[in-house]
C-alpha positions, 0 to 999 in steps of 0.5 A: 756394311753387313757387320754394321747392320748385324751389330745394330741388330744385336744392340737393339736386341740387347737393350730390348728396344721394343720395350720403349713401349712402356714409357712412350705411351705415357709421354704421349698421354702427357702431350695430350693432356697438357692442352687437352688436344692433339699436338702438332704432328712435328711435336709427336715426331720429335717426342717419339725420337726424344723418348727413343733416344733417351731410353736407348742411351740409358739402357745401353749405359745400363748394359755397360755398367752392369756387364760384369754382374750380367756375366755372373748371373745365369739369367743375363749371361747370354747378353751381348756384352758378356758373350763378346758379341759387342765390345764396350766401345761399340756400345759407347758409340751407340750410346753417344748417338742415342744421346745426341738424338735425344738432345737434338730432338728435345732442342726442336721441342722447347727450351725446358724440354732440352734442359730436362732431357739429360736428367732422365738419362742421368736418373736411369743411369743412376739406377745401375749404381743404386742397386749396388747400395740401396733396395730403393733402386726400383723407385729410381727406375720409376722416377726416370720413366715418370719424367716422360709425361713431364718431359712431353708436357714441357715440350708442348708448353715449355712449362710443367703444371701441377696436374702432371705431377700425379701423372708422373708419380703414378708412372713412378709407382707403376714402374717400381711395382713391376720392376719389383716383380721382375727382380724376384727372378734374381732373388737368389743371385742378388742375395748371393752377390750382394745386389740390393733389391726389395725382394733381396731385402724383404723376401719374395712374399713381402716384395710382392705385397709392396709391389701390389701396394705400389700398384694401388697407389699408381691408379689412385694418382692417375685418378687424381690427374683425371679429376684435376683436369676434369677428364671425361668418360673414356679416360676413366674407362681406360683407367678402370681397364688399367686397374683390371690389368694390374689386378690380373698381373698380381693374380698370375704370380705368387711367392711359390710360383713365379713362372708367369712373371714374364707375362706379368712384366712384359705383356700386361704392362706394355698393354697397360700403357697402350690402354691408357694412351688409347683411352686418353686419346679417345677422351680428347677426341670425344669429350664426354663428361661424367657429370 
């Protein structure tokens, strides 16, 4: 029993389970916006379980696929698989359990959500392979997380409407932008071992410029969602705060100083997604139109 508990603890640390916070709030945003009301409690529970299952399955697959690369990279050599703290078989068991949780939860929501659920995992799993041959891998990762609000939208009404498209694209460019920052830490390793990324392809200075451009596109797309759905003051106030977080994130780093990239990647982006959810929630509770 202790062994199973310890393995589960190591597994959750390996996949950084706490970083589910990046995608989950935007799934809730999609669920809130679809009918501009608070979803049923059962829907919230099943969306939460589906998102946890999807991310866990995808991240554990990523660790299995990348285990040989991780073993060579000084930044990732401490992970559980390279160190032998978990076996490949162990990780596959957790992956199958997580995938089953995703499918079962999506099945409880709607037929369309059930049909879409494997696509998100497939796209995120593809990310590990795309970085072996294309620097656009960051956009593939963004696409996987960008499917979260669409999946939640489909879960509530069993369809995907036009207004969720800019929301999903906004998440795509937001994620791609901060993943580029994260990849800057592996700039030297990626070039040496032939791993494809925007920093490895264009250099750190251009990569940070591309990241900043993506982080301009993202709030513009979130703005489009708000306009299409005629959102109120709280939604746009939250968006303004999100823009300030993106701006501050890029103030923290420079081509000559990436020492605070971890703060920019983990802390600020986790906060941004929570801010967008909280202010969208407030807008649903207290709809105050701008005009």
